[in-house]
C-alpha positions in Angstrom: 97.5 97.0 139.7 95.6 97.5 136.3 98.5 95.8 134.4 98.2 92.6 136.6 94.2 92.7 135.9 95.0 92.8 132.4 97.3 90.0 132.3 95.1 87.9 134.3 92.3 88.7 131.8 94.4 87.6 129.0 96.0 84.3 130.4 92.6 83.7 132.2 91.0 83.7 128.7 93.4 81.7 127.0 93.5 79.1 129.8 89.9 78.7 129.6 89.8 78.4 125.7 92.6 75.9 126.0 90.7 73.8 128.4 87.6 74.1 126.5 89.1 73.1 123.2 90.7 70.1 124.5 88.0 68.8 125.7 86.0 69.2 122.4 88.6 68.7 119.9 88.7 66.6 117.0 91.3 64.8 114.9 92.5 66.9 111.9 90.0 66.2 108.9 91.0 63.6 106.7 90.8 65.8 103.6 92.8 68.8 105.2 95.7 68.4 102.9 96.3 71.5 101.3 96.6 71.6 97.4 99.9 72.1 95.7 101.3 75.6 95.3 100.3 77.1 92.0 103.1 77.3 89.4 102.3 80.9 88.2 102.4 84.2 89.7 99.8 85.2 92.8 99.7 88.7 94.3 97.7 90.5 97.1 97.6 94.2 97.9 96.3 96.1 100.6 96.5 98.6 103.4 96.7 98.4 107.3 96.7 101.0 110.1 98.9 100.4 113.0 98.1 101.7 116.5 101.2 101.6 118.7 99.3 102.5 121.7 95.5 101.6 122.0 95.1 103.3 125.5 95.9 106.6 123.9 95.5 105.9 120.3 99.1 107.0 119.7 101.7 105.9 117.0 99.1 105.7 114.3 100.7 104.5 111.0 99.1 103.8 107.6 101.1 101.2 105.7 100.6 99.6 102.2 100.9 95.6 102.2 102.1 93.6 99.1 102.3 89.7 98.9 103.7 87.8 96.1 104.0 84.1 95.3 105.5 82.1 92.8 105.6 78.2 93.4 107.3 77.7 96.7 108.7 81.3 97.0 106.4 83.9 98.6 106.4 87.4 100.5 103.6 88.2 102.7 99.8 86.8 102.5 98.7 85.7 98.9 95.9 82.8 99.3 92.4 84.0 99.7 91.5 80.1 100.0 93.2 79.6 103.3 93.9 83.2 104.7 91.1 83.0 107.3 92.8 80.3 108.8 96.3 80.5 108.2 99.1 81.6 110.5 100.1 82.4 114.0 102.1 84.9 116.3 105.5 85.9 114.7 104.5 85.9 111.1 106.4 88.5 108.8 106.5 89.4 105.4 109.9 88.4 104.5 111.1 86.3 101.4 110.0 83.0 102.4 110.7 79.5 100.9 108.0 77.0 101.7 110.2 73.9 102.2 107.4 71.3 103.6 104.0 71.6 103.9 101.1 68.9 104.4 98.2 68.6 106.6 100.0 68.8 109.8 103.8 70.0 109.2 104.6 73.0 107.8 108.4 74.6 107.5 109.6 77.8 105.8 112.9 79.6 105.6 113.5 83.1 105.3 115.9 86.0 105.2 115.7 89.5 105.5 117.7 92.9 106.1 116.6 94.5 109.2 117.7 98.0 110.9 118.8 96.9 114.5 118.1 100.6 115.6 114.4 100.3 114.4 114.0 96.6 114.5 111.8 96.7 111.3 112.5 95.4 107.9 110.5 98.0 106.5 112.8 100.8 107.9 115.9 98.8 106.5 116.8 101.9 104.3 116.9 104.2 107.0 120.1 105.3 108.8 121.6 102.8 111.6 123.0 99.2 112.1 121.9 96.9 109.5 122.4 93.1 109.4 121.1 89.9 107.7 118.8 88.1 109.6 118.1 84.4 108.8 114.7 82.6 109.9 113.5 79.1 110.4 109.7 78.3 111.1 108.2 75.0 112.2 104.5 74.6 112.7 102.6 71.5 113.6 98.9 71.4 113.6 97.6 69.2 116.4 93.7 69.2 115.5 91.5 71.6 113.9 92.0 73.9 117.0 95.7 73.8 118.1 98.6 74.7 116.2 102.3 74.5 118.1 105.0 76.4 116.6 108.9 77.1 116.7 110.8 80.1 115.2 114.5 80.2 115.3 116.6 83.3 113.8 120.3 84.2 113.4 122.2 87.1 112.7 124.4 86.0 109.9 126.6 88.9 109.9 126.9 88.8 113.6 126.3 92.5 113.9 124.5 92.6 117.1 121.0 90.8 116.6 122.2 87.6 117.9 120.0 84.2 118.2 116.6 83.5 119.3 114.3 80.7 119.9 110.5 81.4 120.2 107.9 78.5 120.9 104.1 79.6 120.1 100.9 78.3 120.6 97.7 79.1 118.7 94.2 78.5 119.2 91.9 78.5 116.0 88.0 78.9 116.4 86.5 78.8 112.7 83.2 80.7 112.9 82.3 79.5 109.2 84.2 79.1 105.7 85.2 83.0 105.5 85.9 84.0 109.0 88.0 82.8 112.1 89.1 83.9 115.2 93.0 83.2 116.2 94.5 83.4 119.8 98.2 83.2 120.1 100.8 83.3 122.9 104.7 83.1 122.5 107.9 83.7 124.4 111.3 84.4 123.3 114.8 83.0 124.3 117.5 84.9 123.1 121.4 85.4 123.4 122.7 88.3 125.5 123.7 90.0 122.0 120.0 90.0 121.1 118.7 91.3 124.4 121.4 94.2 124.3 120.2 95.6 120.8 116.7 95.4 122.3 117.5 97.3 125.5 119.4 100.0 123.4 115.9 100.3 121.4 113.8 100.6 124.7 114.2 103.6 126.7 115.0 102.6 130.4 115.8 99.1 129.6 118.1 97.3 131.5 121.4 95.9 129.7 121.3 92.4 129.9 124.8 90.4 130.2 123.4 86.8 129.6 121.2 84.6 127.7 117.7 83.5 128.5 114.0 84.3 128.0 113.4 88.1 127.7 109.9 88.5 126.4 106.6 87.5 126.2 103.4 88.3 124.2 99.7 87.6 123.2 97.7 88.4 120.4 94.0 87.9 119.2 93.2 88.2 115.7 89.6 88.4 113.5 89.8 87.6 109.9 86.8 88.0 107.4 86.5 87.4 103.9 84.1 89.4 102.1 84.3 87.8 98.8 86.8 85.4 97.0 89.0 88.3 96.4 88.4 91.0 99.3 89.1 90.5 102.9 89.4 92.6 106.4 91.1 91.7 109.4 91.7 93.0 113.0 94.3 92.4 115.8 94.9 93.3 119.2 98.3 92.4 120.7 100.1 92.8 124.0 103.5 91.8 125.3 106.6 93.0 127.4 110.1 92.3 128.2 111.1 90.2 131.1 113.6 91.0 133.6 116.6 91.9 134.0 116.1 93.5 130.3 112.7 95.0 131.1 112.7 98.7 132.4 111.8 99.4 136.0 108.7 101.6 135.1 107.6 99.2 132.2 103.8 99.1 131.8 101.7 96.6 129.9 101.1 97.9 126.3 98.4 97.2 123.8 99.0 97.8 120.0 96.3 97.1 117.3 96.0 96.7 113.6 93.0 97.1 111.0 93.5 96.3 107.2 92.0 95.4 103.9 93.3 92.8 101.3 92.8 92.3 97.7 93.8 88.7 96.6 94.5 88.1 92.8 93.4 84.3 93.3 
């Protein structure tokens, strides 16, 4: 019963925020066009504490973070000016090329080596099946509160990662020029190969033989910039697999992150 109550609270809060924002939303500011990407190097350094299970405070991992940018090429987060209100669900730190970016449309192309037995680019050097995953992201800023997104991934080497299609919806509430709340929701459609690899990593999951929707999730993020170079963030997220991939005894899990960042610019 508790997992249903939690799900109702998450989606109920999201629906309430959606109705409130649509009733009060205003058009995107005319001067919201981002400045051109700098031609020199930019970087960020930081650390984050990942909490795999907030209910039991299990799965704690302290990881370093690194962001780099040169022109349109980037890896991770590097711009302190747009950082409080930048991004949405399913963002990653892969090598990325920002193809198109203006006040409303943003597109990016990226690629990464992933460990299919770990499902982490960070664990690409560990033993297990590995492949090259290509990803394309398209984001559309509806107004100052709402962003629609679409993420597409494909296994270039055809080693078991398959293909996915993930629409996202993000609500942004800016508190001031240095802080903001972001609430995101997403779902993922995948091929049978993708869900079979997912089931192999998740104890008790069923082996799915067809393509279709296989997971959903939400996350809420708070970002605070202390100074032009120092910032803090915290994030809580939840999600689960959808039948028939889901395990019979699967419960709604909650994970979290805490982190600090230092920006060179």
